[in-house]
N, C-alpha and C positions, 0 to 999 in steps of 0.2 A: 579854262579853269574856272567855268562857270557861264554864265550867258554872256556873249559877245558883246563888249563895248567898246569905243573909241574914244581915245582922251585927246582934247586939244585944250590947250591953255587950263584954265581952271574948271571948264565945263567936260561933259562926256555925253556920247550919244550910243544910246543902246540900240543895236540893229535888233529888229523883229520880224522884218521881211525873210522868211525862211529861205529864197534862193541867193539872196545875199549874206546871209549867215553862212549857207553850206559853202558859197564860192569864198568867202573870207577865211573859212575853217580849213578849206582845201589849200588855200595859199599859205596859211600860216602854218601848216604841216611840214613845209620845206622853205623858210623864210630866205629871200635873197637868192632862192633857186627856181629855175623855171619849171613849172609845172606844164607837162604837155595838154593840150587843147582836149584830147581824147578823155584825159583823166578828170579833167574839170566837168567836160560834158556829163560823164559817167557818175560824177559827184552830185550834180544839179538834177539828172534826170536818171536815175538808177535803174538800168536793165532794158529802159524803154523810152528813149529821147524822141522828140518830135524832129519832123524833117527841118524844122527852121532852128535846131538847137545851136549851130553854129552862130547865127545870126543873133539869138536870143542871148547867148553867153555875152557876145561884145557890149548888147546892152546891158546886161548885169555888171559888166566891169566898168562902163560907164558910169552907172549909178555908185558903184562901190568908190569909184575915184572922187565922185562928187562929195560922198560921205567922210572921205577920208581929208578932204580939203587940200588935198594935193596932187594934181594929176600925174607926176611923176612917181607917185608911189607905187603903182603898179604898171610894171613896164612888159611892152610885148616881146617876147625874146624866143628864138629857136622854136618856132611852132607853139608856142604857148606864153604865158603868164607868169611873172613872177613879182611878190610882194617885198618891196626893198625896205629893209627894217633892220635895225641895230640890234643886236641882243638884248642890251638893257630896256629896249622897248617892249618887248613882248614876256608878258608875264611867265609865260611857260618855260622860256629860255632862262629867265631870272631864277624860276623853281629849280630847275635841273642845275643850275651854276649853285645855288644855296646849299642843295643837298649835296651835291659834290664836296662842297666845302665842309658840311657837316660831318659827312662821313670820313672825309680826310682826318678832321680833327679829332674825331672817335679814335682813329687808328694811330695817332700821335701820341709820343709820349710826353708827359708833363702838362697835359691839357685837361683843366678840371672838368669833371663830367657836368656839373651845373651849366657850364659855359656851352658844353656840346648840346644838352638837351635845349638851352635856348636857341642854339640855331637850328636846331630841327623844328621848333616851334615858329621861328621866323620863316622858314621855307614852307610850312603847311599852312600858315597864316595867309599866304598868298592865295590859297584855294578859297573859291566862295560856292562852289557846286562841282558836279560832274564837268569835265572837259567838254566844252562847247555846249553845255547844257542847253535843252529846248532847240538846238539846230537838227535838222534832218540830214544827216550826214551820207546817207546812203552806202555803198561799198567801196568808196574811194580812198585816198590817202588820208583823208581827215578822220574818217572813222578807225583807220589803222593807228593813227596818232594818237586819237583820243583812247584809245583801249592801252595803248603804251603808257600815256599819261598817267591815266588812273592807276594802273599796275604801279607805277613809280609811287605815286601818292600812297597805295595800300601799305608798300613795302616801307616808305618813310614813316609812316604812322606805327608800324609793328617795331621797327628801329629805335624810334623816339621813345615808345613805350619800354622797351629794354633799357635804356638809359635810365628813365624815370625810375623805373624798379630798383636798378643798382643804386640810385640815390635814397632809397628807402620809402619812396612815395606811395606806396602800394595803397595806403587806405584810400587816398584821393583818387587812385585809378578805376578802382572797383566800379564805379557808377560808370564811368565813360567804357570800361571794358564789356560790361552787360549790354550796353547799347550798340556797340560794335559786333559783338557776338552774335545779337538777335538779327542784325541788319545782314551779317554775313556769315552765316552758320557754318559754310564749309572751310573756312580758314581755320586750320587746327592751330596754328601759332596764336592766334587770339584767343583761342580756348586755354592754351597753355599759360599764357599771359593772366588770363584771369584768374586760373586756379591757383598760380603762384601767388598772385595778388590777394586772394580770398585767405590763403594758407598763412601768408605772413601776418595778416591783419587777426590772426588767432580765430578763424572761421574754417576750421578743417572739415566739418561736417558739409558746409556750403561748398567748398571746394572740390569735395567728391561728389556732390550732387551737379556739379558745374560739369565734371566729366561725364557723368551718367547722362546730362543732357546733351552733351556735343555727340557721344557716342550713340544717342538715338537718332539724331538727326542725320548723321554721318551712314549709318545703316540704313535708315529708312530712304535717304536720297540716292545713294552711291551704291548700296548692298555690300559694303565693305566695313570691315572694323578699322577703328582709328589707327592712326600710324604707329610705330614701334617708340617714338619719340613721348607721344601723349601717353600711351599706356605705361612707359617707364615712370614718366610723371606720376601718374597715379600711384603707382608702385610706392614712390618715393614719399609721397603725402601719406599713405597708408602706414608706412613704418616710421612717419616722423623722421627722415632723414635731415641730419644736422646741415648737411651742406645747403640746404634749402632756405636755411634761416638768414635772416638780415639784421643790421642794427635798426632800432626805432626810427620813426620818422623824424626829421629835423623840425623843430619848432618853427624857424622861419627859412622859406626860402634861399638857397643859394644865391649869391650876386652873379648876375651876368656878366662876367669879366674873366679873362685869362688871369690865372694866379702864377705868380712867378715861381712859387715853390711847391707847384701842385704834386700831389701824388700822380703816378701813371694811371691812365684810364684800365677801370676794371672790366674784364670781361664778365658778363652777367650770367648768373647761373641759367636762366631761362634761355639765354642764347645757346648756350652749349647742350641743354636738353633738347631744344627744339631745331638744332642744326640741322637735322636730317629729314625734317618734315617736307612733304610734296604739298606744294600749294595747289590746291584741287580746283580753285576757280579763280578766273581774271575780275577783279571788283570792277563795276562799273561806276559807283560813286560811293563815298562815305559821307551819309548823313548822321551827324550827330548832336551838335550845338550850334548855336546863332554865331554869326561873324563876329569877331573883335572888333573894336572901335579901331577906324584907320585915321591917321592924321589928315588934315584938310589938304596940305599940299602933298602932291604926288608927280611922278615924271610921266611925261607922255607915254602912252603904250596903247597897244591895239586892245588891250583888255584892261579892265581897273585894277591898279595896283595898290598894296599898302605901302608903308614907308621903305625908302632904300635901306638894304638890308645892313648899311653900316651905322644907322640910327634904331637905337632900340626904346620902342615906346614902351609906356608903363605897362600896357596890357601884356608884353612880350617878356618882360622882366619878371613877371609874378609866375606863380605856379599853375596858373590857368593854362588850359589845353588848348591846342590849336583850333583855330577856327575851321569848320568841316562842314557846316549846313551851306545850302544854296541861298541866294539872295532871294529878298521878300519883294522885290520888285519896287512898288511903291507902299507896299504894306498893308493894301487892304485889297480884297478880292471885289471885284467891280463885275457884276452882271448884268448884261443888257438883252431885254427881249424884243424880239423881232416876230410880231404875231399880227394876225388879221382882225383889225378892227372893222376894216371895209373889205369888200371884194368877195369872190365866190366862198372862201372859206371862213368868212367872218362869224358864223354860227359855232364853230369851234373855239375861237379866238378867247372868250371869256373862260373857259373851262381850263384850257391850256395856263393860262395868265393865273389862274386862283392856284394852279398846282404849283407855279414857281413862288408865288408870294408865299404859301404855306410852307414850302421847303424853306427860302429864306428867314421866315418866322423862327422855324424849328431850328436851324442852324444858329441862328443870333441867340436864342434862349440857351442854346447848349453852349454857349461861349464864344460863338463865331468862328470865324476862320485868322489863324495867326493872331489870337488875342484881340480881333478886332470884327465888328459886324460887317455882315456883306452891305456893299453899295448897290442899289437897284436901279436901273434906268428902263423905262418902259417905251417903245415905240410901235407904230402901226406900219405892218409888212405892206399893205394894201393889197398883195397879189395881183390884181388885175393891172395895176399901174406900176411897173418896175421902177420909176423915178422915186416913188415914195420911199421904196426899199434903201435905194442908192444912196438917198439923203440921210436916211437914218444910220447907215453903215458908217457915212462920213462923220456922223456925231458920235459913234461909238469909238471911231478911230481918235478923234479930238478929245474925248472926255476918258480915254485909256482904257476902255472895257476889255477885261481879260477873256471872260466866257460870255458867249451869247447863246442864248435860247432860242431856237427858230432857224428857218422860217418854218411854218407848215407847209407850204406849198414846195412841192418838188421842183418845179420850172423856177421858180423865184430862187431856190436854194443853188441851182447851178449856175444862175446870172451872178450871184453875189459872191460865189465861192471865192474866186481867185483874189478879190479885194480883201475879205477878211482873212484867209489865209495869209497874203502877203503882208498885213497888217500885225501878224503873230497873235490872232484871237482865235481861242479852242470854239468849236461850234458843237452844240450838240441839239440836234433837232428830236423833237417828241412826236413829231407828225407826218414829215416828208418820208414817203415811204418807196418813190421810184426806184428801180433797179439801176437807172443811169447813175445814181449817186455812188453805187457800189464800186463803180470803175473811174469815176470822176478823179481828175487829178486835184487833189485837196492838200497836197504835202503834208499829210498826216495830222491834219488840224480838224478833221470833220467827223463827228460820230452821230450814231442815232440810238435812241432809246426806244423807238417803234420799229416794229419787224419790216422787212422790205416786201414789196408788192408782189414777189414771186411766192412767199408763204401763204399770203392772201389768197391768191389765185389758187395756190395747191388745196386749201382748205375748200374754198367754193367748188373745185373738180370733186373733192371727196365727200362733200355734203351732197351733191348731185346724185351721185353713185349710191350713198348710204340710204338715200331715200326710194330707190328703186326706179329710178328713171333708166331708161333704155336709150332714148334720143335727146339729145339737146341742140339749140341753138344758143349763140353769143350775140349779143348787139353791145357794141362798145364806142366811145368817143376815140376819136382818131387823135390820140396823143400817147405818150410814153407811158403814162398811168394805165390807160386803159389797154394798150395793146400788149403789154409786159405781162399784164394779169390776167387777158384773155389767152396769152401763150402757156402761162404755169397752169391755167385752169383746164385748158385742151390737155395738156401733157397728163395729169392727174385723172381725167376722165378716161383717157385713153388707157392708162394701166389698170383700170377698174372696168373697162368693157362697156363705157359709155358712148354711143356714137353721135360724133357731132356732125349735124345736117347741115349747120351754114355757119359764118360768122359774118355779120353786118356790121359795117364800119361806117360811122357818119362824122362829119367835120363840125369843129367847134361853134360854127356860127349857124348850125342847124337849129330851125325853129318850128318846120313842120315835119312831123314823122308819120304822115299817112302811108307814105309809100314803103316804110320800114314795117309798120303794123300789118300792112296788107300781106306782104311776104311771110311774115311770122306766122299770119292766121292760115295763109294756104300750106305752109309746112307742118302745121300742127307738132310741134315737137313737145315730148312729154316734159322737159323743163326749159325755162329762158333764164339765162343769166344776163342781166342788165347792168353793164358797167359806165358810169357817167355821174354827172352833178344833178343839179335841181332840174335840168332840162327833162330828165327822166319822168317827171310829172306830164309832160306833154305826150311822150310816148305811151304812158299807162292808159292817158284818157283816149287815145286812139285806138288802143288794144281793146278797151271797154266797148267802143262803139262798134268791134266786130265781134262782141260776145266773149272776149276773152277775159278771164279775170284768176285771181290766184286761187280761185275756189277749185276751177276746172284745168288749172295748168300749174305746175311748180315753177314759181318765181323765185329768184335768188338776186339779193342787191350787194350793194358793197358800202364800204363806209363812207363814201362822199355822196351817196344819194339814199342813204338810209335816214330818212327825214319821216315826220309826221306827215300824213296825205288826208288828214280829216276833212280840211276845206279844199281840197282839190280833186276829188274823185267821190262818188256817192258810197254811203256805206257798204262794207262789205267786199268792195273790190280787191283790198290788199288782203284780206282774211287769209291765214296761212302761209303767206308770203315771208322768207326768211331773208336775213341780212346778217352782214359782219361789221364789227367795230375792232380796229386795231388795238390791241391792249387790253389789260385787265379791268375790269368794271370795279369803279370806286364805290366802296361799302363802306358801312359802319360809321365809325366816327369821322373818318376822313373824307366821307361823302356828306355827313352832316355841316363839317366845317366849310366845306365847299358851298355849301348851300347858305351858310351863314355869310360868308365872303361875298356872295353875289346872289342875292335873293330873285332877281329878276331872271336868272338862268337856271333851267334844271338840267342841262346836259352837262355830263361830266367826262367827255370824251377826251382821252389823251392827258388826263391830269395827273394821273398816277406816273406815266413817264416823263411828265415836264416835271413833276416833284422829283423823281429819281435822278433827272439830267442835273439838277442844282445840287443834290446831296453829293452826286458823284464828283462832280468838280469841286466843290469844298473839299472833300476828302483826298483828291489828288493835290490840291493846293497843300494841305496841311502834311501830306507825306514826302513832298518833295522841298516844303518850308519857303515855297515862291507862290506868289499870285500871278507870276508872267503865264501868259496863255500857252507859250511853247511848253513849258515846264509841266502846266496842267495836261496838256495832250499827251505828252510823252508817258505820264503815269496812269491816265484813265483806264487802260485797259489792265493793271495790275491791281487796281482798286477792284476789280469785278471777277477776278477768277483765283484760282488756286492758293487760296489762304483760309483763315478762320472766318466762317460764315458769320456775318451779323446783318441786322434788319433796320437799324436807327442810325441817325447820324452821331447821336450822341453816345451809343454803345462803340460804335465804328471808330469814331475820331479818338476814343480812349484807347483803343489797341492799336492806331496808328501812331500815336504820340509815345505808346510803350514800346515801339518798334515790332509790332506784330504785324505779320503780312495777312492781309483780309480780303474777304470775299463778300462784297455788298449785295446783296438781293432784297431790292426794296418793295414798295408798295405795287410795282409792275410785275414782280415776279423774279423769276432768275434772270439775270443780265450778265452776259460774258460776250465781249467785243472780238470778233475777229480782225484779221489784219487790215481790212478795209474798213473797221470801224462800224460794222454792222453786228447786230445782237444775232447770235447763232440760233436762236430758238424764240418763236413769239407766242403771247398769250393773246387770245382774240375771244370776243363775247359774241355769242350766236343769240341774235334776236328774231322775235316771231310777231307778225301783226295780227291783230284781234279785229272783230268787225267794225270797229270804230276807226280803222286804219291808222291807228297808231301801234308803236311796236313797244314789246317788253322783253327783257333778258330773259332766256330759257336755259342757258348752258355757258360753260367757258371750254375752252379747247386750246391745247397747245401743240404748237406746229413745229417742227424741227427742220432745218435745212437738211436736205439730203445729200 
């Protein structure tokens, strides 16, 4: 009923390691009952468990036992494991018990409606977010249990609103219901409740407009007219049916205690009108307002608990609505950057860092996230020395970083991915492009605003064909970056009729390129695609010795070796060569701001992608009302697709706070994450070298994943 926490004594431990969360969630789905090992493995590695899954499961069980502080809490029974817990120790079970009690009281004779409403509020106040929020549940028992719990919560909320309407509290419910209908537009019962609340508040025109809005959504989404109950309510409002009327709001809320001589519970008009509605969608989460304050003393539980149901806090005896938003973590979105100040990619580190800083600045100027400014930590990734990055990740975990931007290196990303994912840190890289990251096991925590290498390779091949080349050779560094891009380029050229004469592959330690240059000189292809880093300068020098230049052979470079060669080869050697940079070129005021932020560097590579990474993370945190990395990762895809388009944090966050589904398209262009966390299409800048061996932008190109 929110992110998973373990309470012990007066303290609590919030689980952030996704595998531990998934395991505990699967066990909580059937407390004190054995869950077969095969189902637990499926919950942790949905559809594709490793060969060591059984051994790894035992490892995670051991870790979880230590987290619980009681080795006997998880028993090995009947080819599976069981979490031994009493009903009062699990907030989900306490919620179900409280809901059953509220429902029974609502059906009983002589129970005051105000007391029933308070009981519903107490049950709903146990919620701090969606069930098992932030945990990757796969398709196992925990996912099924979470859906059931969330639907119970949805039904309980609607039942509670019915009771409040019976009490004449329609005016105070209008704002709550507007938020609920905006968040869950296919639940017709909520629309009916909003219409009745508006009508009873003397706002007949708005009630009818609420119906028209509901109808528009249902027709657009389902191709159906609203159900007969909602249509009947519209007719009743049009004719001012007296049966819809209610006594005025009470001045003071009714006391939360049973009344000895209370009148029998009334069945609400809205309940009768909406009784036949079909609930068209299972709600994943209600996100409507901040948590109510909880008393300090709470019983031990596997998830944080409010006060015992027998104790009524001040918040629960007032007319305040139930707590339905998720937790805020520590209340501050903490962003950490793991970017190259040293290593092979040092030359792009400054622009990426500048993009992050400008985004943080803009977010904070617009009011921050969850009402507070972003906290930013910057570190060096090193790239060539993985120990530097490992140390930085340790610092991030210690400082409770929620969102990490970086690394720029694909190889380094793969090395640190397990650690950051297990720590519950959401990761968005604005420059790592290896296709290996598409299929890497990231527990749903890794995203990229930069297009994968497969798209850059596709564009390389298309450029070679568009320029009229009939034959081509590729020389590439022997790593995943080079080989995958070469494969993609070859496929694109083959479809365009360009013949590949040869592919030359050199190891990362290569310093001498004479032999490679000799083979290229003998083959004399129309086009030469060079995939590598700064060592490409040595290759170009060897090619020049053999009379080959970009003037007499079409050369194509990639983002990693697209550098200024004016001090490396004679003037004119590079003239006419083309190269690519992933991402949209920073232009206008944004480019000027980067220049002012770091006057020593004029490179703006990946600046727009890093800017968008921070904005997306901030919007996801606002949407889920939580700065937890797992919550952010769970909402990132939703922030960038299938909603109202917006292009700035200020505009987007206003829509999010109003309950509007958004589609953020930022400085880097259209962003839409697929199920692997990759963007479905990528923008590329095409650059061309002049006689001085320096390059300039000549065009932008959009490449879609085919």
